[in-house]
C-alpha positions as CSV (number, residue, x, y, z in Angstrom):
1,M,0.0,0.0,0.0
2,A,1.5,3.3,-1.1
3,N,1.6,6.3,1.2
4,R,-0.7,8.8,-0.4
5,R,0.3,11.7,1.8
6,P,1.5,14.9,0.1
7,R,5.3,15.4,0.0
8,Y,5.0,19.1,0.5
9,L,2.4,21.7,1.4
10,N,1.7,24.5,-1.0
11,L,0.3,27.1,1.3
12,L,-1.0,29.1,-1.7
13,R,-3.3,26.2,-2.8
14,I,-4.8,25.4,0.6
15,K,-8.3,26.8,0.8
16,L,-8.9,27.8,4.5
17,P,-12.5,28.3,5.6
18,L,-13.3,31.8,6.9
19,P,-12.8,30.8,10.6
20,G,-9.3,29.7,9.7
21,V,-8.6,32.9,7.9
22,V,-9.9,35.0,10.9
23,S,-7.6,32.9,13.2
24,F,-4.6,33.4,10.9
25,L,-5.3,37.2,10.6
26,H,-5.7,37.4,14.4
27,R,-2.1,36.1,14.7
28,V,-0.8,38.4,12.0
29,S,-2.5,41.5,13.5
30,G,-1.1,40.6,16.9
31,A,2.4,40.4,15.5
32,L,1.9,43.6,13.6
33,L,0.8,45.4,16.7
34,F,3.7,44.0,18.8
35,V,6.2,45.2,16.2
36,A,4.5,48.7,16.1
37,I,4.9,49.2,19.9
38,P,8.5,50.6,19.7
39,L,7.4,52.9,16.9
40,F,4.5,54.3,18.9
41,L,6.7,54.8,22.0
42,A,9.4,56.6,20.0
43,I,6.8,58.9,18.4
44,F,5.2,59.5,21.8
45,Q,8.6,60.4,23.3
46,L,9.3,62.8,20.5
47,T,6.0,64.6,21.1
48,L,6.9,65.2,24.8
49,G,10.4,66.5,24.0
50,S,9.9,70.1,22.8
51,P,7.3,72.1,20.9
52,A,9.5,71.9,17.8
53,D,9.6,68.1,18.0
54,F,5.8,68.1,18.5
55,E,5.4,70.1,15.3
56,M,7.7,67.8,13.4
57,V,5.7,64.8,14.4
58,K,2.5,66.6,13.6
59,Q,3.7,67.5,10.1
60,G,5.0,63.9,9.6
61,L,1.6,62.5,10.5
62,E,0.0,64.5,7.6
63,S,1.8,62.4,5.0
64,P,-0.5,60.1,3.0
65,L,1.9,57.2,3.5
66,V,2.0,57.6,7.2
67,K,-1.8,57.8,7.3
68,L,-2.0,54.6,5.3
69,V,0.3,52.9,7.8
70,L,-1.9,54.2,10.6
71,I,-5.0,52.9,9.0
72,V,-3.4,49.4,8.5
73,L,-2.4,49.5,12.2
74,L,-5.9,50.6,13.1
75,W,-7.3,47.6,11.1
76,G,-4.9,45.4,13.0
77,Y,-6.0,46.6,16.3
78,S,-9.7,46.4,15.5
79,H,-9.4,42.9,14.0
80,H,-7.3,41.7,16.9
81,F,-9.8,43.1,19.4
82,F,-13.0,41.6,17.8
83,A,-11.3,38.3,17.0
84,G,-10.0,38.2,20.6
85,L,-13.6,38.6,21.9
86,R,-14.7,35.8,19.5
87,F,-12.0,33.5,20.8
88,L,-12.7,34.4,24.4
89,A,-16.4,33.5,23.9
90,M,-15.4,30.2,22.2
91,D,-13.1,29.5,25.2
92,M,-16.2,29.9,27.4
93,G,-18.1,27.4,25.2
94,F,-20.2,29.9,23.2
95,G,-20.6,29.7,19.5
96,M,-18.8,26.4,19.0
97,E,-21.2,25.0,16.3
98,L,-20.1,25.2,12.7
99,G,-22.8,27.6,11.6
100,K,-22.2,29.9,14.6
101,T,-18.4,30.0,14.0
102,R,-18.9,31.0,10.4
103,R,-21.4,33.7,11.4
104,N,-19.1,35.0,14.1
105,S,-16.2,35.0,11.7
106,W,-18.2,37.2,9.3
107,L,-19.1,39.5,12.2
108,V,-15.4,39.9,13.1
109,V,-14.6,40.8,9.6
110,A,-17.6,43.2,9.2
111,F,-17.0,44.9,12.6
112,S,-13.3,45.4,12.1
113,L,-13.6,46.8,8.6
114,T,-16.5,49.0,9.6
115,L,-14.6,50.4,12.6
116,T,-11.5,50.9,10.4
117,A,-13.5,52.7,7.8
118,M,-15.2,55.0,10.3
119,I,-12.0,56.0,12.2
120,G,-9.9,55.9,9.1
121,G,-12.2,58.2,7.3
122,W,-12.0,60.6,10.2
123,L,-8.2,60.3,10.3
124,W,-7.7,60.9,6.6
């Protein structure tokens, strides 16, 4: 009997269901936020230095590229928050059925994108 297991995994061909994608994006957004912490601390320290440093940071935050980075980080925070609430509820035994996990995954995506659009529109 031949072993019919795959010899390698092509991650681009694997079709994850939406709950799997939400779980993967929860990890990615958490890593993104962790990496952004030193950046935010450095910017915060600059704003507290002197009025000239504050104005420099203020002008830097008006750049479209910086605003785009902030919107991506905002999405990362909102997705991580809502997915974290979903996983917390699942840890307590709520929403464990297949239909409910799919619906909750759609809600995480919808809430995170809506919050990002609302705050991102105000930010831009």
